[in-house]
C-alpha positions in Angstrom: -85.1 -52.8 -25.4 -81.5 -52.0 -24.7 -81.7 -49.0 -27.1 -84.5 -47.5 -25.0 -82.5 -48.0 -21.8 -79.5 -46.4 -23.4 -81.6 -43.4 -24.6 -83.1 -43.0 -21.2 -79.7 -43.1 -19.5 -78.4 -40.5 -21.9 -81.4 -38.3 -21.3 -81.0 -38.5 -17.5 -77.3 -37.7 -17.8 -77.9 -34.8 -20.1 -80.6 -33.4 -17.8 -78.3 -33.8 -14.8 -75.5 -32.0 -16.6 -77.9 -29.2 -17.6 -79.1 -28.8 -14.0 -75.6 -28.8 -12.6 -74.4 -26.2 -15.1 -77.3 -23.9 -14.5 -76.9 -23.9 -10.8 -73.1 -23.6 -11.1 -73.6 -20.3 -13.0 -76.2 -19.1 -10.4 -73.8 -19.9 -7.5 -71.0 -18.0 -9.2 -73.3 -15.0 -9.6 -74.4 -15.0 -6.0 -70.9 -15.4 -4.8 -69.8 -12.4 -6.9 -72.6 -10.1 -5.6 -72.1 -7.6 -2.9 -74.6 -7.0 -0.1 -75.8 -3.9 -2.1 -76.5 -6.1 -5.2 -73.5 -5.0 -7.3 -71.9 -7.9 -9.2 -68.1 -8.2 -9.4 -67.2 -7.6 -13.1 -64.2 -6.0 -14.9 -64.7 -2.4 -16.0 -65.3 -2.1 -19.7 -62.3 -1.6 -22.0 -60.8 1.8 -21.8 -62.7 2.8 -18.6 -61.0 3.8 -15.4 -61.2 1.2 -12.6 -62.0 4.0 -10.1 -65.2 6.1 -9.8 -68.6 5.6 -11.3 -69.6 5.0 -14.9 -73.3 5.2 -15.9 -74.3 3.5 -19.2 -77.4 4.6 -21.0 -78.5 5.6 -24.5 -77.3 9.0 -25.7 -79.9 11.7 -26.4 -82.8 9.4 -25.7 -86.1 10.6 -24.3 -87.0 7.3 -22.7 -87.6 7.0 -18.9 -84.5 4.9 -18.5 -82.3 7.4 -20.2 -83.9 10.2 -18.1 -83.1 8.2 -14.9 -79.5 7.9 -16.1 -79.2 11.7 -16.7 -80.7 12.4 -13.2 -78.4 9.8 -11.6 -75.3 11.4 -13.2 -76.4 14.8 -12.1 -77.2 13.7 -8.5 -73.9 11.8 -8.1 -72.0 14.8 -9.3 -73.7 17.1 -6.9 -72.7 14.7 -4.1 -69.1 14.9 -5.1 -68.9 11.3 -6.5 -66.6 11.2 -9.6 -68.9 10.0 -12.4 -68.8 9.7 -16.1 -71.5 8.7 -18.6 -71.1 6.4 -21.6 -73.4 4.9 -24.2 -71.3 1.9 -25.3 -69.1 -0.7 -23.6 -66.8 -3.4 -24.9 -65.2 -6.3 -23.1 -62.6 -7.9 -25.3 -60.4 -9.8 -22.8 -62.6 -11.5 -20.3 -60.6 -14.1 -18.3 -63.2 -16.9 -18.2 -66.7 -18.0 -19.0 -68.0 -17.2 -15.5 -66.9 -13.6 -15.8 -68.4 -13.4 -19.3 -71.7 -14.7 -17.9 -71.7 -12.1 -15.1 -71.0 -9.3 -17.6 -73.8 -10.6 -19.9 -76.3 -10.8 -17.0 -75.6 -7.3 -15.8 -75.5 -5.7 -19.2 -78.8 -7.3 -20.2 -80.5 -5.7 -17.3 -82.6 -2.5 -17.2 -80.9 0.8 -18.1 -79.0 2.5 -16.7 -76.2 0.1 -16.1 -73.9 1.5 -13.4 -70.2 0.4 -12.8 -68.7 1.3 -9.4 -65.0 0.4 -8.8 -65.1 -3.0 -10.6 -68.7 -3.9 -9.7 -71.9 -3.3 -11.7 -75.7 -3.3 -11.3 -78.6 -2.5 -13.6 -80.9 0.3 -12.7 -79.6 1.0 -9.1 -81.0 3.8 -7.0 -78.9 6.9 -6.1 -78.5 5.6 -2.6 -77.3 2.2 -3.7 -74.6 3.7 -6.0 -73.4 6.1 -3.3 -73.3 3.3 -0.7 -71.4 1.0 -3.0 -68.9 3.8 -3.9 -68.3 4.6 -0.2 -68.1 1.0 0.8 -65.2 0.4 -1.7 -63.6 3.8 -0.9 -63.5 3.0 2.8 -62.1 -0.5 2.5 
């Protein structure tokens, strides 16, 4: 009988820890998200911390890649400094919370767009321009 009570206690403690950990990650993500939905993350290794970087597959006919090409073109025509890339690496993330934010954003729908140290998956042109101007004016 004591073994059953012990196993039940361990199961409850494990469930509580899992619940707390999941909500801790969610709270961190919400706290790191701007009003425009961009998440505070470091820029990928070797990328300038200023301007806009659009990540999408190179030479791909998919709808997502076509959205990325159009976004880069439209941003350039509005005078927003933009570059395009097809790969990113993050070798020196400071902590697990930052790594989880990067993983969440990078696993979203293409294109992934970085704007001055914040990122969002598949944002609209207006969202990118707004985030770029918000940071530029502050």
